[in-house]
C-alpha positions in Angstrom: 121.2 123.4 69.1 118.4 121.5 68.0 118.2 119.5 71.3 118.2 123.1 73.3 115.3 124.2 71.0 113.7 121.1 71.7 113.9 121.4 75.3 112.6 125.1 75.5 109.6 124.1 73.6 109.0 121.3 75.8 109.1 123.7 78.9 107.1 126.0 77.3 104.3 123.5 76.6 104.4 122.5 80.1 104.3 125.9 81.4 101.2 126.9 79.2 99.8 123.4 80.3 99.9 124.3 84.1 98.2 127.8 83.2 95.5 126.3 80.9 94.5 123.1 82.3 91.9 124.4 85.0 90.2 126.2 82.3 90.3 123.4 79.9 88.8 121.0 82.3 86.3 123.4 83.6 84.9 124.3 80.2 84.7 120.3 79.0 83.2 119.4 82.4 80.6 121.8 82.0 80.1 120.6 78.1 80.3 117.0 78.7 78.6 116.6 82.1 81.7 113.9 83.1 84.4 115.4 84.9 87.0 112.1 84.4 86.4 112.4 80.6 87.0 116.2 80.5 90.3 115.3 82.5 91.1 112.8 79.8 90.5 114.6 77.1 92.7 117.7 78.5 95.5 115.2 78.8 95.2 114.1 75.3 95.2 117.9 74.1 98.7 117.9 76.0 99.9 114.8 74.4 99.1 116.6 71.0 100.8 119.6 71.9 103.9 117.4 72.6 103.7 115.9 69.2 102.8 118.7 67.1 104.6 122.0 68.5 108.5 120.7 68.5 107.9 120.3 64.7 105.5 123.5 64.0 106.6 125.6 66.8 104.6 127.1 69.5 101.5 128.7 68.4 100.8 132.6 68.9 97.9 131.7 70.7 98.7 128.3 72.5 95.8 128.4 74.9 93.6 128.8 72.3 95.2 125.7 70.5 95.1 123.6 73.3 91.1 124.5 74.0 90.4 123.9 70.2 92.1 120.3 70.1 90.5 119.6 73.4 86.9 120.7 72.1 87.6 118.6 68.7 88.7 115.3 70.8 85.3 116.0 73.0 83.2 116.2 69.5 85.0 113.1 68.5 84.3 111.2 71.4 80.4 111.9 71.3 80.3 111.1 67.7 81.8 107.8 68.2 78.8 106.9 70.5 80.5 106.4 73.7 77.7 108.1 75.7 73.9 107.3 75.8 72.0 108.4 72.6 70.0 111.2 74.5 73.0 112.6 76.1 75.0 112.5 72.8 72.4 114.4 71.0 72.0 117.0 73.7 75.8 117.6 74.5 76.9 117.5 70.9 74.1 120.0 69.7 75.4 122.4 72.3 79.0 121.9 71.4 78.2 122.6 67.8 76.0 125.7 68.6 78.9 127.2 70.8 81.6 126.4 68.2 79.3 128.4 65.9 78.6 131.3 68.2 82.1 131.5 69.4 84.6 131.7 66.5 87.0 133.6 68.8 88.4 130.8 71.5 91.0 133.5 72.5 88.0 135.6 73.8 86.5 132.2 75.5 89.6 131.8 77.2 89.6 135.2 78.6 86.2 134.7 80.2 86.0 134.8 84.0 85.3 131.2 85.0 83.4 132.9 88.0 82.1 129.6 90.1 82.7 127.1 87.4 86.3 126.0 88.8 84.7 126.0 92.1 81.9 123.7 90.9 84.3 121.3 89.6 86.1 121.1 93.0 82.7 120.5 94.7 82.0 117.8 92.2 85.7 116.1 93.1 84.8 116.4 96.9 81.6 114.4 96.6 80.8 112.4 99.8 81.0 109.3 97.6 84.6 109.6 97.4 86.9 109.2 100.5 88.3 112.7 102.0 91.8 111.7 100.8 90.8 110.7 97.4 88.9 114.3 97.2 91.7 116.4 97.7 94.0 114.1 95.5 91.8 114.2 92.4 91.1 117.9 92.7 95.0 118.6 93.1 95.5 116.5 90.2 92.8 118.1 87.9 92.8 121.8 89.2 96.5 122.0 90.1 97.9 119.7 87.3 100.2 118.4 90.1 101.9 115.1 89.3 101.2 111.9 91.6 104.6 112.4 93.2 104.1 116.1 94.2 100.5 115.0 95.5 102.1 112.4 97.6 105.0 114.9 98.7 101.9 117.4 100.1 100.2 114.6 102.2 103.6 112.7 103.1 102.3 109.2 101.7 103.5 106.8 99.3 103.1 108.0 95.5 101.4 104.5 94.9 99.0 105.5 97.3 98.3 108.6 95.6 97.8 107.0 92.5 95.3 104.4 93.5 93.3 107.0 95.1 93.1 109.0 91.9 92.1 106.2 89.8 89.4 104.8 92.2 87.8 108.4 92.6 87.7 108.8 88.8 86.4 105.4 88.3 83.6 106.3 91.0 82.6 109.5 89.5 82.4 108.1 86.1 80.2 105.2 87.1 78.0 107.1 89.5 77.2 109.9 87.0 77.6 112.6 89.9 76.5 116.1 88.9 78.7 118.9 88.0 77.5 121.4 90.4 77.8 123.5 93.4 75.6 121.9 96.0 73.3 123.8 98.6 72.3 123.5 102.0 73.2 120.3 103.7 75.2 118.9 100.6 77.2 121.8 100.6 78.2 121.4 104.5 79.1 117.7 103.7 81.4 118.9 101.0 82.8 122.1 102.3 85.6 120.8 104.5 87.1 118.7 101.9 86.6 122.1 99.4 88.4 124.0 101.8 91.3 121.8 102.3 91.8 121.6 98.4 91.6 125.4 98.1 94.1 125.6 100.8 96.6 123.2 99.0 95.9 125.0 95.7 97.1 128.3 97.6 100.1 126.5 99.3 101.5 125.0 95.9 101.3 128.5 94.6 103.0 129.8 97.5 105.8 127.6 97.6 105.9 125.5 94.5 106.8 121.7 95.0 108.7 121.7 91.6 109.9 123.6 88.8 112.3 126.7 88.1 110.0 129.2 90.2 109.6 129.4 93.9 106.2 130.9 93.6 103.0 130.2 91.1 101.1 133.5 91.5 98.2 132.0 89.3 97.3 129.5 91.8 97.7 131.9 94.6 95.4 134.1 92.8 92.9 131.5 91.9 92.7 130.0 95.4 92.3 133.7 96.9 89.2 134.1 94.4 87.7 130.9 95.6 88.4 131.5 99.0 86.5 134.9 98.8 83.3 133.1 96.7 83.3 130.5 99.7 82.7 133.2 102.2 79.7 134.4 100.2 78.3 130.9 99.5 78.7 129.8 103.3 79.2 133.1 105.2 78.0 131.7 108.5 80.8 128.8 108.4 83.9 130.6 110.5 86.3 128.1 108.7 85.9 129.8 105.5 86.5 132.9 107.0 89.7 131.6 108.9 90.9 130.3 105.5 90.6 133.3 103.8 92.4 135.4 106.5 95.2 132.7 106.5 95.6 133.0 102.5 95.3 137.1 102.6 97.8 137.2 105.4 100.2 135.0 103.6 99.7 136.4 100.2 100.5 139.9 101.6 104.2 138.9 101.9 104.3 138.0 98.1 106.4 141.1 96.9 109.1 140.7 99.7 109.4 136.7 99.1 111.9 136.6 96.3 114.7 139.1 94.8 114.9 140.6 91.5 116.4 137.4 90.0 113.4 135.3 91.8 115.6 133.9 94.4 114.0 133.2 97.8 114.2 135.6 100.6 113.5 134.2 104.1 110.8 135.6 106.4 113.1 137.1 108.9 115.1 138.8 106.0 112.2 140.5 104.1 111.5 144.1 103.7 108.6 144.4 105.7 107.8 147.7 103.8 106.9 145.6 100.9 104.2 143.8 102.5 100.8 144.8 101.2 99.0 146.6 103.9 95.6 146.4 102.5 95.8 142.6 102.1 96.9 142.5 105.9 93.9 144.4 106.6 91.5 142.4 104.8 93.5 139.2 106.4 92.7 140.7 110.0 89.0 141.5 109.2 88.4 138.0 108.1 90.2 136.5 110.9 88.0 138.8 113.2 84.7 137.4 111.4 85.9 133.8 112.0 86.4 134.7 115.6 83.1 136.4 115.7 81.5 133.3 114.6 83.1 131.2 117.3 85.8 129.8 115.0 88.9 131.2 116.8 90.1 127.8 117.7 89.6 126.5 114.3 92.3 124.8 112.0 92.6 127.5 109.5 91.9 130.4 112.0 94.8 129.3 114.4 97.1 129.4 111.5 95.7 132.7 110.4 96.3 133.9 113.8 100.1 132.7 113.7 100.6 134.8 110.5 98.9 137.6 112.1 101.5 137.7 114.7 104.0 138.2 111.9 102.1 140.8 110.1 101.5 142.8 113.3 105.3 143.0 113.9 107.0 146.1 112.3 110.5 144.4 112.4 111.5 140.6 112.8 112.6 141.5 116.1 109.2 142.5 117.6 107.6 139.0 116.8 105.8 137.6 119.8 107.3 134.2 119.4 106.1 133.1 122.7 102.5 133.6 121.4 103.3 131.8 118.2 104.6 129.0 119.9 101.5 128.7 122.1 99.2 128.8 119.0 101.2 126.1 117.6 100.8 124.0 120.7 96.9 124.6 120.5 97.2 123.7 116.6 99.1 120.6 117.4 96.2 119.5 120.1 93.6 119.9 117.5 95.6 117.9 114.6 98.2 115.2 115.1 100.8 116.1 112.3 104.2 115.9 112.3 104.6 119.1 110.0 103.0 121.0 112.7 105.3 119.8 115.3 108.0 120.8 113.0 106.7 124.4 112.5 106.2 124.5 116.5 109.9 123.6 116.8 110.7 126.4 114.8 108.7 128.6 117.0 110.0 127.2 120.4 113.4 127.8 118.8 112.8 131.4 118.5 111.0 132.0 122.1 113.2 129.6 124.2 116.4 129.0 122.2 117.7 126.9 119.4 118.3 124.0 121.8 114.9 123.7 122.9 113.7 123.8 119.0 116.5 121.0 118.2 115.2 118.8 121.0 111.6 118.7 119.3 113.3 118.2 115.9 115.5 115.2 117.1 112.2 113.8 118.2 110.8 113.8 114.9 113.7 112.4 113.1 112.2 108.9 113.2 108.9 110.0 111.9 108.2 107.7 108.6 105.9 110.5 107.3 109.0 113.1 107.4 111.7 110.7 105.8 111.7 112.4 102.7 110.3 115.9 103.8 113.2 118.3 102.9 112.0 120.9 105.6 112.9 118.8 108.3 116.6 118.8 107.5 116.4 122.5 106.8 114.9 123.3 110.1 117.4 121.1 111.8 120.2 122.8 110.0 119.1 126.2 110.7 118.9 125.2 114.5 122.3 123.6 114.5 123.8 126.6 112.8 122.5 129.0 115.5 124.2 126.6 118.4 127.5 126.9 116.4 127.5 123.2 115.3 128.5 124.4 111.7 129.7 121.0 110.2 126.3 119.3 111.6 124.5 122.2 110.0 126.2 121.9 106.6 125.4 118.2 106.6 121.7 118.8 107.3 121.1 121.8 104.8 122.9 119.6 102.2 120.7 116.7 102.8 117.6 118.8 102.6 119.0 119.9 99.4 119.0 116.6 98.1 115.4 116.1 98.9 113.9 119.3 97.8 112.0 119.3 94.5 112.0 123.0 93.8 115.3 124.3 92.0 115.1 127.7 93.9 114.6 126.0 97.2 117.3 123.3 96.4 119.9 126.3 95.5 119.1 128.1 98.6 119.6 125.2 100.6 123.0 124.4 99.0 124.1 128.0 99.7 123.3 127.6 103.3 125.1 124.3 103.4 128.2 126.2 101.8 128.2 129.0 104.4 127.7 126.8 107.3 130.7 124.6 105.8 132.8 128.1 105.6 131.8 128.8 109.2 133.2 125.2 110.1 136.6 125.9 108.8 139.4 126.8 111.4 
């Protein structure tokens, strides 16, 4: 019984942490003018919770507890004299005044963080950092993703991601880079990386890499909020509108993507009456704006156009798969990615038949980047099942389930493996 209570508290701590981490880092970054230090102090607050909550119980206001602990650690750090004297005096005075002026930490947590989170991402996406390091650092700090989860997102070894993050944090610390939203040319230099980070944040919310839940709605909402802010910061950049369109159109399906028990519902089986028509219209308007700015062939706009094909079909059978297949081919010419090619295989399978799609998948089987990518086996299993090769389909689904990090997705793949195995029986 005690072990069960301990596990429940541990899961609660990690759940609270995932929700509160962006606010903690954002608040401390603004106060300390040091993003890596803010990230370290929020980690210390997590460790403190892991040490104290199992014994004392989860506090009534866990977010406020974490914020108070992180701020105390920040004050302790400053008082130990680990910053330059003038910075110490300035920031410590600001912190002490803020604590006196804001006794209600819960009210502070409820404040709209506005552009602060976006400033944090812009800081993490400084040109001094490599493009790969920018995204990895931001995902680590903003999403709270583990290095394993980030490595899965980029299809690179975990050790590579860990090195990128360590080097990026060191560069930020040693360079004293400003915590800011840049303007003009500086904004343009960072915008591409910022768009990538927001896109990846949305993706993690849309289909969580790990955990008990398939969706992380808070991340989707935050990514959408930042996407809307970005269209106002950079209104003449077509890809800001393309990304917003992509997120709006994907998010419009949220209510139909899981059942009452939280189990995933695949696209072709969703009740389209539950798709959010207002959000679809917003997405279509953003996509049209990207086209008017000359960006219809951009990375995000092309993906948004693909999702728009689904949004325009009143029934799954009305989907314009030949157009989707053509759009994926255009996207593949723009970006050489095995994941895009895998998605194209699905579209080709629907447009030209499962054998044509399977031929593409089989060519991808030797891709090193897809060796641990569970959706390769999932797509292969689906195409084999449609071809009546049920035993092979079952094996493919089972292999995919072993690689899946998300509990809900793993269970779905195991069910599909069992169904295929039943169909294979004489």
